[in-house]
C-alpha positions in Angstrom: 119.5 141.0 114.1 119.3 139.0 110.9 116.5 137.0 109.3 117.0 134.2 106.8 115.7 134.9 103.3 116.4 133.3 100.0 120.1 133.4 99.6 121.1 133.8 103.3 120.8 136.1 106.2 120.3 139.9 106.1 119.4 142.5 108.7 115.7 142.6 109.3 115.4 146.3 108.7 116.9 145.8 105.2 114.3 143.1 104.4 111.3 145.3 105.1 112.2 149.0 105.5 109.5 150.9 107.5 108.6 153.1 104.5 108.1 150.0 102.3 106.2 147.6 104.6 103.5 145.4 103.1 100.8 147.1 105.1 100.7 150.9 104.9 98.5 152.9 107.3 96.6 154.5 104.4 95.6 151.1 103.1 92.9 150.4 105.7 90.4 152.6 107.5 91.3 151.0 110.8 94.6 149.5 111.8 94.8 145.9 113.1 95.3 145.5 116.9 97.8 143.5 118.8 96.9 142.7 122.4 100.3 141.8 123.8 99.3 141.0 127.5 100.3 141.0 130.2 99.7 137.5 131.6 97.5 137.4 134.7 95.9 140.7 133.6 92.5 139.4 132.3 93.9 138.1 129.0 91.8 134.9 129.1 88.7 136.9 129.8 89.4 139.3 126.9 90.3 136.4 124.5 87.2 134.3 125.3 84.6 137.0 125.7 85.7 140.1 123.7 88.1 139.4 120.8 86.4 136.2 119.8 82.8 137.5 120.1 82.8 141.1 119.0 81.0 141.3 115.6 83.4 143.9 114.3 86.6 142.0 115.0 88.3 139.1 113.1 90.1 137.4 115.9 93.3 135.6 114.8 94.8 134.9 118.2 93.8 133.1 121.3 91.7 131.2 122.2 91.6 129.6 118.7 94.6 131.0 116.7 94.3 131.0 113.0 96.7 128.3 111.6 98.6 130.6 109.2 98.8 133.4 111.6 100.0 131.2 114.4 102.8 130.0 112.2 103.6 133.7 111.3 104.0 134.6 114.9 106.1 131.5 115.6 108.5 132.8 113.0 108.5 136.2 114.8 109.0 134.6 118.2 111.8 132.4 117.0 113.5 135.3 115.3 113.2 137.5 118.4 114.6 134.8 120.7 117.4 133.8 118.3 118.5 137.4 117.8 120.6 137.1 120.9 122.8 134.8 118.9 122.3 136.7 115.6 120.6 133.8 113.9 117.0 133.5 113.0 114.9 131.5 110.6 112.0 133.2 108.8 110.1 133.0 105.6 109.4 136.7 105.5 107.3 136.7 102.3 105.0 133.9 103.5 104.4 135.8 106.8 103.6 139.0 104.9 101.2 137.3 102.5 99.4 135.4 105.3 98.9 138.6 107.3 97.9 140.7 104.3 95.3 138.0 103.3 93.6 138.2 106.6 93.6 142.0 106.6 91.9 142.0 103.2 89.3 139.4 104.3 88.5 141.4 107.4 88.3 144.7 105.5 85.9 143.2 103.0 83.6 142.2 105.8 83.8 145.6 107.5 85.9 144.2 110.4 89.4 144.8 111.9 92.0 142.2 112.6 93.0 141.5 116.2 95.7 139.2 117.5 95.9 138.5 121.2 98.7 136.5 122.9 100.4 137.2 126.3 103.6 135.6 124.9 104.3 138.9 123.3 105.3 140.2 126.8 107.4 137.2 127.9 110.8 138.1 129.1 112.6 135.6 126.9 112.0 137.8 123.9 113.5 141.0 125.4 117.1 141.6 126.5 115.7 144.4 128.8 112.1 145.7 129.2 113.0 148.6 126.8 114.5 146.3 124.1 112.9 147.0 120.7 113.9 143.7 119.0 110.5 142.2 119.1 108.6 145.4 118.3 110.8 146.0 115.3 110.3 142.5 114.1 106.5 142.9 114.4 106.6 146.3 112.7 108.8 145.1 109.9 106.9 141.9 109.1 103.2 142.8 109.7 103.3 146.5 109.5 101.5 149.3 111.4 99.3 148.2 114.3 97.6 149.4 117.3 99.3 148.0 120.4 97.0 147.2 123.4 98.7 146.6 126.7 96.6 145.6 129.8 98.5 146.1 133.1 97.8 145.3 136.8 99.4 146.5 140.0 102.7 144.7 140.0 102.7 142.9 143.3 99.3 141.5 142.5 100.6 140.2 139.2 103.5 138.5 141.0 101.1 137.0 143.6 98.7 135.7 140.9 101.6 134.4 138.7 103.0 132.5 141.8 99.6 130.8 142.4 99.2 130.0 138.8 102.6 128.3 138.6 102.5 126.5 141.9 102.2 122.7 141.7 102.8 120.0 144.3 105.9 118.7 142.5 107.3 122.2 142.0 106.2 124.0 145.1 108.5 126.7 146.5 107.8 129.3 149.2 106.9 132.7 147.6 110.3 134.4 148.1 112.2 131.4 146.9 110.0 131.1 143.9 110.5 134.8 143.1 114.3 134.4 143.3 114.5 131.2 141.4 111.9 131.6 138.6 110.7 135.2 138.2 113.8 137.4 137.6 112.7 138.1 134.0 109.1 138.7 135.0 110.1 141.1 137.8 111.9 143.3 135.3 109.3 143.1 132.6 106.7 144.5 135.0 108.4 147.9 134.5 105.5 148.9 132.3 106.8 152.2 131.3 109.9 150.7 129.6 107.9 148.2 127.5 105.4 150.9 126.5 108.3 153.2 125.5 109.8 150.4 123.3 106.5 150.0 121.4 105.8 153.7 121.2 109.2 154.2 119.6 108.5 151.7 117.0 104.7 152.0 116.3 104.2 155.7 117.3 102.8 157.1 120.6 99.3 157.4 119.1 99.1 153.7 118.4 100.0 152.4 121.9 97.3 152.2 124.5 97.6 151.2 128.2 94.5 149.8 130.0 94.0 148.8 133.6 92.9 145.3 134.8 91.5 147.0 137.9 89.1 149.1 135.8 87.9 146.0 134.0 87.3 144.4 137.4 85.5 147.4 139.0 84.0 149.3 136.0 83.8 146.9 133.1 81.7 149.2 131.0 84.2 152.0 131.2 87.0 149.6 130.4 85.1 148.3 127.4 84.5 151.9 126.2 88.2 152.7 126.4 89.5 149.7 124.5 86.8 149.8 121.9 87.4 153.5 121.1 91.1 152.8 120.9 90.5 149.9 118.5 87.7 151.7 116.5 84.9 149.2 117.2 81.5 149.6 118.7 81.8 150.2 122.5 78.2 149.2 123.3 78.8 145.7 121.9 82.1 145.5 123.9 80.4 146.6 127.1 77.8 143.9 126.8 80.3 141.2 126.0 82.4 142.0 129.1 79.5 142.4 131.5 79.9 140.0 134.5 82.7 138.1 132.8 85.8 136.8 134.6 88.0 133.8 133.8 90.8 132.2 135.8 89.6 133.1 139.2 92.5 133.1 141.8 93.2 129.7 143.3 91.9 128.8 146.7 93.9 128.7 149.9 93.2 124.9 150.1 95.0 124.4 146.8 98.1 126.3 148.1 98.0 124.4 151.3 97.8 121.1 149.5 100.7 122.0 147.2 102.8 122.9 150.2 102.1 119.6 152.0 102.5 117.4 149.0 105.9 119.0 148.2 107.2 117.6 151.4 105.3 114.3 151.3 105.7 112.2 148.1 106.0 115.2 145.7 106.4 113.0 142.7 103.9 110.3 143.6 100.7 110.6 141.6 97.9 109.7 144.0 95.3 110.2 141.4 96.6 107.2 139.4 95.5 104.9 142.2 92.1 106.4 143.0 88.7 106.1 141.3 87.9 109.1 139.0 84.9 110.1 141.2 87.2 110.4 144.2 89.8 112.4 142.3 87.0 114.7 140.9 85.5 115.2 144.4 88.8 116.0 146.0 89.7 118.5 143.3 86.3 120.2 143.7 87.0 120.4 147.5 90.4 122.0 146.9 89.0 124.6 144.6 86.4 125.8 147.0 86.9 128.1 150.0 88.5 131.5 150.3 91.0 132.7 147.8 94.6 132.2 148.5 96.8 134.9 149.9 100.5 135.3 149.1 103.0 137.1 151.3 106.5 138.1 150.1 109.0 139.1 152.8 109.1 142.8 153.9 112.6 143.2 152.4 111.4 141.8 149.1 108.4 144.0 149.0 110.4 147.1 149.7 112.8 146.3 146.9 109.9 145.8 144.5 108.1 148.9 145.6 111.2 151.0 144.9 111.5 149.5 141.4 107.9 149.9 140.5 107.1 153.2 142.0 109.5 154.9 139.6 108.1 153.0 136.7 104.6 153.9 137.6 105.3 157.6 138.0 106.7 157.6 134.5 103.5 155.8 133.3 101.3 158.4 135.0 103.2 161.2 133.4 103.2 159.8 129.9 99.7 158.2 129.7 97.8 160.2 132.3 96.6 157.0 134.0 94.7 156.9 137.3 97.1 154.4 138.9 96.9 155.8 142.4 93.2 155.5 142.3 93.5 151.8 141.8 96.2 151.2 144.5 99.4 151.2 142.4 102.7 152.0 144.0 
């Protein structure tokens, strides 16, 4: 892969060799932390209630990304995506300076830098789940980091993702949606392969895997684990995550309505012809009621179970995670 610097394109590893990166591990008492996802694994909850609010963290990512750092990661994302065609645009020095400035500001205040964005696990930036293109770009441009990965039982991720993406004008039955829109996502949920890619680049001691189910069932234990991994006060973290949950699963009424509307005037916007009060009341009605359930076909489930059971076994062996306790395949 090549990055554009003054005078043309050169291989990224030649721009910033790992032994000459702008940030060295010895420079700071605590490494910055990248929370890379996954989507539908409590990312919004962590971004709004933990990263943004912990007094020992300078949050540069979601929900309110720092402008210079947002631009830095756009450079990284663009380079990772364009690497498939061996062409990428990047102002490497500007990225390095922007990141270093924020590290210095945080260190002077006794804080660590954290950047959270689920986009870091999107399939468009990986040829395969074990592809190290994006991890190497991150390591080369911003230097050593802690990598925090929050995972969730894979079938539940797919169900939640399906509900999140379903709209009246784009509605598809679950199996058809999975076949049409989720091929990359299905592969990326082989958590062991992604974790291996980041461990190979950042070092096994700097990659942590944490469970959505533990946050849901035992938030204090979850907070203790992530805080100790990052090197921040776990008591503050536990208080911040107590009784916090964002993006609750959509209701069965919403799914039913999307299904009906997809067959009856899918592109007709009823809301444009109704008073705001009626639209608001109708939306409130749809959001209430029991949570929606999603059913993939038995054949589809068997295929996914075979794929993910092997991946999860590797994860248990490598990270000693209690996956079976939380219902993983």
